[in-house]
N, C-alpha and C positions, 0 to 999 in steps of 0.2 A: 619486437624484432628489429634488426637494425635496418635503417632506411641505406639501399644497396645505389652505385653508382651515383653517390651526390659527389660533386666537387666543388662547385660554387654555388655558395648558398645567397641569396638575396637579403643584405642586412636591412631592406626594407619590408620583406617576410618574416613578421615574429611568430617561427613556427619552434617547437620543440624537435628537433632535428637528433636523429640517434645513428651519428653517419659511421656506417661499416663495421661497428661493434654491435652485440646484443647488450642490454643493460638489466642489470638485477632488479628484480623486483616480486612483490606476492600480489597473485594475481586471484582473488575470490570469485569473479565472476567473467563467463567468458559468452560470447554470442558469436554461434555460426549460422550463416544463411547461404541457401542454395537454391539457384535460379536455373530452371531446367527448361529444354525448348517445351512449346506448346502450352507455356504458363505455368507449368508443376514449379512451386516453389514451395520451399521449406527453412524452418527455424526453430535452432536449437538453441537454448538459454539453460548452461552448466552454472552450477553455485558449489562452491566448496562449504561440506557441512562439518 
């Protein structure tokens, strides 16, 4: 997903920004973390088959 509202990128910070537009790429594995109140946490890992 794009990095929104980034206007001034620091040249000293060497990160791969994707400013304001999405980049096409094939994603084979995704991780979804959920952090709830009271310490209820969960993680879901998805893989393309």
